[in-house]
C-alpha positions in Angstrom: 14.6 17.8 -149.6 10.8 17.2 -149.6 9.0 17.8 -146.4 6.5 15.1 -145.3 3.7 15.3 -142.9 2.4 13.0 -140.2 0.1 10.2 -141.5 -3.6 10.1 -140.6 -4.6 8.1 -137.5 -5.9 4.7 -138.4 -6.2 1.4 -136.6 -3.0 0.8 -134.7 -1.3 -2.6 -134.3 -1.1 -3.8 -130.8 -3.3 -3.0 -127.8 -5.2 0.3 -128.1 -4.8 3.1 -125.7 -6.1 6.7 -125.7 -4.2 9.0 -128.1 -4.6 12.7 -128.4 -4.3 14.8 -131.6 -1.0 16.5 -130.9 -1.5 19.7 -132.9 2.3 19.9 -133.2 3.1 22.6 -135.7 2.4 22.8 -139.4 5.8 21.5 -140.6 6.4 17.9 -139.5 9.2 15.9 -141.0 8.2 12.4 -140.4 10.2 9.1 -140.4 13.3 10.5 -142.1 16.1 8.0 -142.5 19.2 8.2 -140.4 21.2 9.5 -143.3 18.7 12.3 -143.9 18.7 13.2 -140.2 22.5 13.3 -140.2 22.4 15.8 -143.0 19.9 18.0 -141.2 21.8 17.8 -137.9 25.1 18.9 -139.6 23.4 21.7 -141.4 21.8 23.0 -138.2 25.1 22.7 -136.3 23.6 20.2 -133.9 26.7 18.0 -133.9 29.7 16.8 -135.8 30.7 13.6 -137.4 33.6 11.8 -135.7 36.2 9.6 -137.3 34.6 6.4 -138.5 31.1 7.8 -138.6 29.3 8.4 -135.3 27.4 11.7 -134.7 28.8 13.5 -131.6 26.5 16.0 -129.9 26.5 18.1 -126.7 23.5 18.3 -124.4 24.4 21.6 -122.6 23.9 22.0 -118.9 21.9 18.8 -118.6 24.3 15.9 -119.0 22.0 13.5 -117.2 18.4 13.1 -116.2 16.6 15.7 -114.0 14.4 13.5 -111.8 13.3 16.4 -109.6 11.7 18.0 -112.7 9.6 15.0 -113.6 5.9 15.1 -112.8 2.9 12.9 -113.3 -0.4 14.6 -114.0 -2.8 13.9 -111.1 -6.1 12.8 -112.6 -8.8 10.4 -111.4 -8.1 7.6 -113.9 -4.6 6.9 -112.7 -4.3 8.6 -109.3 -5.1 5.5 -107.2 -2.5 3.4 -108.9 0.4 5.8 -108.5 2.7 5.7 -105.4 2.9 9.4 -104.9 5.9 10.9 -103.1 9.4 12.2 -103.8 9.8 10.0 -106.9 6.3 10.4 -108.4 5.5 14.0 -108.0 2.0 15.2 -108.9 1.2 18.2 -111.1 -2.3 19.6 -111.6 -4.0 19.0 -114.9 -4.6 22.7 -115.3 -0.9 23.4 -115.0 -0.2 20.7 -117.6 -2.9 22.2 -119.9 -1.4 25.7 -119.5 2.1 24.6 -120.3 0.9 22.5 -123.3 -1.1 25.4 -124.8 2.0 27.7 -124.6 4.1 24.9 -126.1 1.8 24.3 -129.0 1.8 28.1 -129.8 5.5 28.1 -129.6 5.7 25.2 -132.2 3.1 26.6 -134.5 5.5 27.8 -137.2 8.6 25.8 -136.2 9.6 22.6 -138.1 9.7 19.5 -136.0 10.7 15.9 -136.6 8.6 12.8 -135.9 9.5 9.1 -135.6 6.8 6.4 -135.5 8.0 3.6 -133.4 7.0 0.6 -131.3 7.9 -0.1 -127.7 7.6 -3.7 -126.7 8.8 -6.7 -128.9 5.8 -8.9 -127.8 2.9 -8.2 -130.2 0.3 -8.6 -127.5 1.9 -6.0 -125.3 3.6 -3.5 -127.5 2.6 0.1 -127.9 2.8 2.4 -130.8 4.7 5.6 -130.0 5.2 8.8 -131.9 8.2 10.9 -130.9 8.2 14.5 -131.9 11.6 16.2 -131.5 12.9 19.7 -132.1 16.3 18.4 -133.3 17.3 16.0 -136.0 19.8 14.2 -133.7 17.1 13.4 -131.1 15.0 11.9 -133.9 18.0 9.6 -134.7 18.0 8.8 -131.0 14.4 7.7 -131.1 15.0 5.6 -134.3 17.9 3.9 -132.5 16.3 3.3 -129.1 12.8 2.2 -130.0 11.6 -0.6 -132.4 11.2 0.4 -136.0 7.9 -0.6 -137.8 7.9 -2.2 -141.2 6.7 -0.2 -144.2 3.3 -1.9 -144.0 3.0 -1.1 -140.3 3.9 2.5 -141.0 1.2 2.8 -143.6 -1.5 2.2 -141.0 0.3 3.6 -138.0 -1.5 5.5 -135.2 0.1 6.3 -131.9 -1.0 4.8 -128.6 1.0 7.5 -126.9 3.1 10.5 -127.9 6.3 12.2 -126.7 6.9 15.9 -127.5 10.5 16.9 -126.9 11.3 20.7 -127.2 14.6 21.6 -125.4 14.5 25.3 -126.4 11.2 25.8 -124.6 11.1 26.8 -120.9 8.4 26.0 -118.4 7.2 28.8 -116.2 7.3 27.7 -112.6 5.3 30.6 -111.3 2.2 29.7 -113.4 2.7 26.1 -114.5 3.6 24.3 -111.2 7.0 23.2 -112.2 10.2 23.4 -110.2 12.3 25.1 -112.9 12.2 25.8 -116.6 13.0 22.2 -117.2 10.0 19.8 -117.0 9.2 16.2 -117.9 5.4 15.9 -117.6 3.7 12.5 -118.0 -0.1 12.6 -118.7 -1.4 9.0 -118.3 -4.9 10.0 -119.3 -4.0 11.7 -122.5 -1.1 9.2 -123.0 1.2 12.2 -123.8 4.6 13.3 -122.4 6.0 16.8 -122.7 9.8 17.3 -122.3 11.1 20.9 -122.2 14.2 22.7 -121.1 16.6 19.8 -121.4 18.6 18.4 -124.4 19.5 15.1 -122.6 18.0 12.4 -124.8 17.7 9.9 -121.9 14.6 11.7 -120.8 12.9 10.5 -124.0 13.8 6.9 -123.3 13.0 6.8 -119.6 9.7 8.7 -119.9 8.5 6.1 -122.4 9.7 3.4 -119.9 7.7 5.1 -117.2 4.5 4.7 -119.2 5.2 1.0 -119.8 5.9 0.5 -116.1 2.5 1.9 -115.4 0.6 -0.1 -118.1 2.2 -3.6 -118.0 1.1 -4.8 -114.5 -2.5 -4.6 -115.6 -1.6 -7.0 -118.5 0.1 -9.5 -116.2 3.6 -8.4 -117.3 6.3 -7.5 -114.9 8.2 -4.4 -116.3 11.9 -4.5 -115.4 14.9 -2.2 -115.5 17.1 -5.0 -116.6 19.2 -6.6 -119.3 18.5 -10.1 -120.6 20.3 -12.7 -122.7 19.6 -16.2 -123.8 21.8 -19.3 -124.2 22.0 -21.8 -127.0 19.8 -24.1 -124.9 17.0 -21.5 -124.8 17.5 -20.6 -121.1 17.3 -16.9 -120.6 18.6 -14.8 -117.7 17.6 -11.4 -116.4 20.2 -8.9 -115.1 18.8 -6.2 -112.8 21.2 -3.3 -111.9 21.6 0.4 -111.7 24.0 2.4 -113.9 27.6 1.4 -113.4 26.9 -2.1 -112.0 27.8 -4.0 -115.2 24.3 -4.7 -116.6 25.2 -3.8 -120.2 28.7 -5.4 -120.0 27.7 -8.7 -118.5 24.6 -9.1 -120.7 26.8 -8.6 -123.9 28.3 -12.1 -123.5 29.7 -13.6 -126.7 28.6 -17.0 -125.6 24.9 -16.0 -125.4 22.5 -14.0 -127.5 21.5 -10.5 -126.3 17.8 -9.9 -125.9 18.3 -6.4 -124.7 20.4 -4.3 -122.3 18.0 -2.2 -120.2 14.2 -2.5 -120.4 12.1 -5.7 -120.5 8.8 -7.3 -119.7 8.3 -10.7 -118.1 5.0 -12.3 -119.0 3.4 -15.7 -119.5 5.5 -16.4 -122.6 8.8 -15.3 -121.1 10.8 -12.1 -121.4 10.7 -9.5 -124.1 12.6 -6.3 -124.9 10.8 -3.0 -124.8 13.4 -1.4 -126.9 15.1 -1.7 -130.3 18.4 -0.3 -129.2 20.9 0.4 -126.4 21.9 3.5 -124.5 25.3 2.5 -123.1 27.7 4.4 -120.9 30.9 5.0 -123.0 33.3 6.3 -120.3 36.5 4.3 -120.4 35.0 1.6 -122.6 37.5 -1.2 -123.2 38.0 -2.8 -126.6 39.3 -5.9 -124.6 36.5 -6.3 -122.0 33.6 -4.7 -124.0 34.5 -5.3 -127.6 31.0 -5.3 -129.0 29.9 -2.1 -127.3 33.2 -0.4 -128.0 32.8 -1.2 -131.7 29.4 0.7 -131.8 31.3 4.0 -131.0 33.1 3.6 -134.4 29.9 3.3 -136.6 27.8 5.5 -138.7 24.3 5.8 -137.0 25.5 5.8 -133.4 24.8 9.0 -131.5 27.4 9.9 -128.9 26.4 12.3 -126.2 29.1 14.5 -124.6 32.0 12.3 -125.8 35.3 14.2 -126.2 37.2 14.1 -129.4 40.2 15.7 -131.2 38.9 18.7 -133.1 41.3 18.1 -136.0 41.4 14.3 -136.4 37.9 13.7 -135.0 39.3 10.7 -133.1 37.3 9.9 -130.0 38.6 10.1 -126.4 36.4 7.7 -124.5 38.5 8.2 -121.3 37.8 11.9 -121.1 35.4 13.4 -118.5 35.7 16.9 -119.9 32.0 17.3 -120.3 30.7 14.6 -117.9 31.4 11.2 -116.7 28.0 10.2 -118.0 29.0 10.0 -121.6 26.5 7.9 -123.7 26.2 6.1 -126.9 22.8 5.4 -128.5 22.7 2.7 -131.2 20.3 0.1 -132.7 20.4 -3.3 -131.2 21.6 -4.9 -134.4 24.9 -3.2 -134.0 25.6 -5.9 -131.4 26.6 -8.9 -133.5 25.0 -11.6 -131.3 21.7 -9.7 -130.6 18.5 -11.6 -130.9 16.5 -9.9 -133.6 13.2 -11.1 -132.2 13.8 -9.3 -128.8 12.1 -12.2 -127.1 13.1 -15.3 -125.1 11.5 -18.0 -123.0 11.1 -18.1 -119.2 14.3 -17.2 -117.3 16.1 -19.9 -115.3 18.1 -17.4 -113.4 17.8 -13.8 -112.2 20.9 -11.8 -111.3 20.8 -8.7 -109.1 23.9 -6.6 -109.7 25.4 -4.1 -107.3 28.7 -2.2 -107.3 29.5 -2.1 -103.6 32.2 0.5 -103.2 32.3 -0.2 -99.4 33.8 -3.6 -100.3 31.8 -5.8 -98.0 29.3 -7.7 -100.1 30.4 -11.1 -101.5 31.1 -11.2 -105.2 28.3 -13.8 -105.7 25.7 -15.3 -103.4 22.5 -17.2 -103.7 19.2 -15.6 -102.6 16.0 -17.0 -101.3 12.8 -15.7 -102.9 12.2 -13.4 -99.9 15.8 -12.1 -100.1 15.4 -11.6 -103.8 12.3 -9.4 -103.1 14.1 -7.5 -100.4 17.2 -6.7 -102.5 15.0 -6.0 -105.5 13.0 -3.4 -103.6 16.2 -2.0 -102.0 18.0 -1.6 -105.4 21.4 -1.0 -103.7 24.6 0.2 -105.3 27.3 2.6 -104.1 28.5 5.5 -106.1 31.8 7.2 -105.7 31.9 10.6 -104.1 33.2 12.2 -107.2 34.8 15.7 -107.2 32.9 17.3 -104.3 35.5 19.0 -102.0 36.1 17.1 -98.7 34.0 14.1 -99.6 36.2 11.0 -99.8 33.9 8.1 -98.9 31.6 6.1 -101.2 27.9 7.0 -100.9 25.2 4.3 -100.7 22.5 4.6 -103.3 19.1 2.8 -103.1 16.8 2.9 -106.0 13.7 0.7 -105.6 13.3 -2.1 -108.2 16.7 -0.9 -109.6 14.8 1.9 -111.3 12.8 4.0 -108.8 12.6 7.2 -111.0 10.7 5.2 -113.6 8.3 3.1 -111.4 4.9 4.8 -110.9 3.4 2.0 -108.7 4.4 0.9 -105.2 7.7 -1.1 -105.4 6.0 -3.9 -103.4 3.6 -4.4 -106.3 6.5 -5.1 -108.7 8.3 -7.2 -106.1 5.3 -9.4 -105.6 5.1 -10.0 -109.3 8.8 -11.0 -109.3 8.2 -13.4 -106.4 5.3 -15.0 -108.2 7.5 -15.6 -111.3 10.5 -16.9 -109.2 8.2 -19.5 -107.6 6.1 -20.4 -110.7 9.1 -21.1 -112.9 11.5 -22.3 -110.3 14.0 -19.4 -111.0 17.3 -19.2 -109.1 18.2 -15.7 -107.8 21.7 -14.4 -107.3 23.3 -11.3 -105.9 26.5 -10.3 -107.7 28.8 -7.6 -106.5 30.8 -6.0 -109.3 32.2 -3.4 -106.9 35.2 -3.5 -104.6 37.1 -6.2 -102.8 39.9 -6.1 -100.2 38.6 -2.8 -98.7 36.5 0.1 -99.8 37.1 2.4 -102.8 40.5 4.0 -102.3 41.9 1.0 -100.4 40.6 -2.1 -102.1 40.4 -2.8 -105.8 37.6 -3.3 -108.3 36.4 -6.8 -108.9 38.1 -8.5 -111.8 35.7 -8.6 -114.7 37.0 -12.0 -115.8 36.3 -13.4 -112.3 32.8 -11.9 -112.4 32.1 -13.4 -115.8 33.3 -16.8 -114.6 31.0 -16.6 -111.5 28.0 -15.6 -113.6 28.5 -18.3 -116.2 29.0 -20.9 -113.4 25.7 -19.8 -111.8 23.8 -19.9 -115.1 25.0 -23.3 -116.3 24.4 -25.0 -112.9 28.0 -25.5 -111.8 27.4 -23.7 -108.5 24.3 -25.7 -107.6 26.2 -28.4 -105.7 28.9 -26.2 -104.2 28.9 -25.9 -100.4 28.1 -22.4 -99.1 28.6 -20.4 -96.0 25.9 -18.1 -94.6 27.0 -14.5 -94.4 26.4 -13.6 -90.7 25.2 -10.1 -91.4 23.5 -10.3 -94.8 22.2 -13.9 -94.4 23.0 -14.8 -98.0 24.5 -18.1 -99.1 28.1 -17.6 -100.4 29.7 -20.5 -102.4 33.1 -21.6 -101.1 34.5 -22.3 -104.5 33.8 -21.4 -108.2 35.5 -22.6 -111.4 38.2 -20.2 -112.6 38.0 -18.0 -109.5 40.4 -18.1 -106.5 38.6 -19.3 -103.4 39.9 -16.4 -101.4 38.0 -13.9 -103.5 34.6 -15.4 -102.6 34.7 -14.5 -98.9 35.0 -10.7 -98.6 36.1 -10.5 -95.0 39.2 -12.5 -95.7 40.2 -10.1 -98.5 40.6 -7.3 -96.0 43.9 -6.7 -94.2 41.9 -5.5 -91.2 39.0 -7.9 -90.3 37.6 -5.6 -87.6 37.4 -2.7 -90.1 35.4 -5.0 -92.4 33.1 -5.9 -89.5 32.5 -2.2 -88.8 31.8 -1.4 -92.4 29.5 -4.4 -92.9 27.5 -3.4 -89.8 27.2 0.2 -91.1 26.0 -1.0 -94.5 23.4 -3.3 -92.9 22.1 -0.2 -91.0 21.8 1.7 -94.3 19.8 -1.1 -95.8 17.4 -1.2 -92.8 16.9 2.5 -92.7 16.2 2.6 -96.4 13.8 -0.3 -96.4 11.6 1.2 -93.6 10.0 3.4 -96.3 8.7 0.3 -98.1 7.9 -2.0 -95.2 4.2 -1.4 -95.1 3.8 -2.6 -98.6 5.4 -6.0 -98.3 5.0 -9.3 -96.5 6.5 -9.9 -93.1 8.8 -12.6 -94.5 10.3 -10.1 -96.9 10.8 -7.5 -94.2 12.8 -10.1 -92.2 14.9 -11.1 -95.2 17.2 -8.1 -94.9 20.6 -7.9 -93.2 20.9 -8.2 -89.4 21.6 -4.9 -87.8 24.0 -5.0 -84.8 22.0 -4.4 -81.6 18.7 -5.8 -82.9 19.3 -9.3 -81.6 21.2 -10.5 -84.6 24.4 -12.6 -84.3 27.8 -11.4 -83.4 30.0 -10.5 -86.4 31.8 -13.7 -87.5 32.4 -15.8 -90.5 30.5 -19.1 -90.7 32.4 -22.2 -91.6 31.8 -24.4 -94.7 28.6 -26.3 -94.6 26.8 -23.9 -92.3 24.8 -22.6 -95.3 
């Protein structure tokens, strides 16, 4: 097979940004097709082909992101825009330069792969991205997740920024300022990202997202960790949510066209997808409830990370957690039959904030004011199950600002303010949807029925909930409809689904306190009305715990 080299830098389509000459090795295999990359991956023992065609790979000890090993280079051009802290950790430029020099020497005589891609469907806001990878399968990942240029665009391609992904290389914490041998280093001056010591491909996707989250506000675009779809009437909806809340599942609605499942921008023309593919969780995927996503796991071109399979028949076992619960499938967006090929839609009429409340106290759907939408957007709440840790049996609250804190370089209040402006300017309705537990916490109650959730979301989007009477939740202050088409009324009021109402009261009060404690970190960066939009904490002068009657909302 003929080796190709990277193309010379010429004028890049889209907005220009600084680009550095990477100096990555002498043997660069550029823009190979998926079929060619499959062949290279198999020859190198990087993975195996499963029944029906997907490429199955293992990512070693890292089966998820390593947020504590991600750093942003602290330099004058960007330092004042970054919200430094536990999420955005600084690293000195000299440490970055030292690691980079060692990495370039390491790659000098090693072959690498390169994919030239775009990130951002909107031509006025997209960036050109070159992704160098050590492995062929990671190059397929980049082809799948980012947007593919046309042949004409490739002929004049020059990167606005670059990712260099070398899992076999280890950082040196003693001399290079990292925490471990694993490092994800984002240099916003050089527009370059170095990823070493981890094979988990999600680091490629999310480091590029981090760059877009830094750049877009200066162009009047709100970057969002969200899914989006659009109806036949042209009305789009944005779904915010952390992993496991149903963002991918609910956005893949056969009645609507999928704009994208994870990363979007919201500008003056509406919403647009950053990506050209999806990176879906595959654990326990259901052919009944998620038929489109399930089907992608049976296709040539999909990359499956850490999915178990029969070594003889190569049949997949999507229910297996043998390697991790965070099994993933990476596939191009066109594998979803109703995907919108443009990756763009008009102004949203609705915004849905998703949470999987394993404590079982939040209503399955409720209407939010603009201030409440900002509060819950900044909070980014969901609850994760305790997992396999010995002695831990209770759910654990998780708060991730803007539903994507690890990828948000700026203060969450800046993104929340941009959200509020858009909600007001375009008269957008905001909803909080709980896809978690009802009738009690995890272990006692049961998971929300997905058909009920779909019915509630569809009713919200098409306006059938607009005239429905509501009750005001006495703790969370949100407006809960008393009825919804195709959903039993009893499901809508969470306290009534518990066998022990006082136990519900105690749990609701405890969750309210968790919200308040978490939000204290962000309070200085938001308006007073937003600070007051959170739940009432018992003992702070709020109301006694009770359920309001119909019409009180």
